[in-house]
C-alpha positions, 0 to 999 in steps of 0.5 A, spaced: 187 958 232 188 953 238 187 946 237 182 946 243 178 951 240 177 947 234 175 940 237 170 943 242 164 941 245 160 943 238 165 940 234 165 933 238 157 933 238 157 934 230 163 930 228 160 923 227 157 922 221 155 914 221 155 911 214 157 917 210 164 921 209 169 918 213 165 913 217 162 910 210 163 902 210 168 903 204 172 908 207 172 905 214 172 898 213 179 898 209 182 902 214 181 897 220 182 891 216 189 894 214 191 896 221 189 890 224 193 886 219 199 891 221 198 890 229 200 883 228 196 880 234 200 886 238 197 892 242 196 898 238 196 906 240 192 911 236 194 918 237 189 923 236 183 918 238 178 923 237 171 920 238 173 913 236 172 912 229 177 907 228 179 905 235 172 902 236 171 897 230 179 896 231 178 894 238 172 890 236 176 886 231 180 883 238 186 888 237 188 892 244 187 899 243 189 905 247 189 912 245 192 919 246 187 925 245 188 932 247 180 934 246 176 932 252 169 933 248 172 929 243 174 924 248 167 925 251 163 922 245 168 916 245 166 914 252 159 914 249 161 908 245 167 905 250 169 905 257 176 906 260 177 899 261 175 897 253 179 903 250 184 907 255 186 914 253 191 918 256 189 926 255 195 930 252 198 932 246 200 927 241 207 930 240 209 929 248 204 925 251 206 918 254 201 912 254 203 906 259 206 900 256 209 898 249 206 897 243 206 893 236 203 899 232 202 906 233 197 910 228 195 917 226 190 917 221 186 922 216 191 927 216 191 929 223 199 929 223 198 936 220 194 939 226 201 940 229 203 946 226 210 946 226 216 942 223 219 941 230 212 938 233 211 934 227 218 931 228 217 930 236 210 926 234 215 921 230 219 921 236 214 920 241 211 914 236 218 911 237 218 911 244 212 907 245 214 901 240 218 895 241 223 892 236 220 892 229 214 896 231 210 900 226 208 907 225 202 908 220 201 915 218 195 917 213 196 924 210 194 928 204 199 930 198 199 938 198 195 940 192 200 946 190 200 944 182 193 946 182 195 953 185 197 958 179 202 964 181 198 969 185 192 965 187 192 963 194 186 958 194 183 952 191 177 949 191 178 942 193 170 939 193 163 941 191 157 938 192 150 940 193 150 944 200 157 944 201 164 947 198 171 946 201 176 950 199 184 951 202 188 957 203 195 957 202 201 960 206 207 957 202 212 961 206 210 957 212 207 951 209 201 952 212 194 951 209 187 953 212 181 948 210 174 952 210 168 948 210 162 952 208 155 948 209 149 951 206 142 951 209 136 948 205 135 954 201 142 956 200 142 963 203 145 962 209 152 958 210 156 955 216 163 956 216 168 951 220 176 952 219 182 948 221 189 950 220 194 945 218 202 944 216 202 941 210 208 936 209 211 932 203 212 925 203 219 926 202 219 931 208 215 926 212 220 920 210 226 925 213 222 926 220 221 918 220 229 917 219 230 922 225 226 918 229 230 911 227 224 909 222 225 906 215 219 906 210 216 900 209 211 901 204 207 907 201 200 906 198 195 911 195 190 908 200 188 903 205 186 898 200 194 898 197 193 902 191 199 904 188 202 911 190 203 915 184 205 922 182 197 923 181 195 920 188 192 925 192 193 922 199 198 916 202 198 911 207 205 910 209 208 905 214 214 906 218 218 901 222 223 901 227 229 896 226 228 889 229 223 883 229 216 884 231 214 879 237 210 875 231 216 874 227 
């Protein structure tokens, strides 16, 4: 399944859920707060900017934000909120596309690096981030921790979330380090369901750190969420901040 097939016009039209889910204030607020802090008054570049969930409120905080986005329908939704002069966007793959200028911060949120389905593409993404950054620049990655401890021998799927009208489950290919997320959404009487699927390559934090090292980064910090909670063996996700050598302009 190609990424262009997933992030099509239908998905783009349904992507935003104002006030709920990933758009809930308690989710989005700490994300924007932390990114504004890490930008330290410099320019920020968002890989896979999508519909502008993070970029629009971050720009409203006074951060100069540029984006890279593969999906034109997703970009079309962003353009209903901010024009090119407010948030310029380069259409292309986050592993290879080049945005003009130099940045203090590159960020990649909500598991999006796992949309790159090979290790080589994920390494290329780190190197692409490094190319955009000045000395001391930071690359921030938000990513889930693979839940393989919940996968008994012989079982290929885990149910990771249930609520009225929705079931989310993941199927694993542990040989290739691939997972496909399945989202079942039921109609009012519960008899019919809509299925959305997305493929991912899951990455352990240690592998992510090695990718960073190959691109010239060092790990500056890792927390379980955007509010700075401690990352532990039980954490289901992490926010990792990688940094290039050298002082930032703000220092």
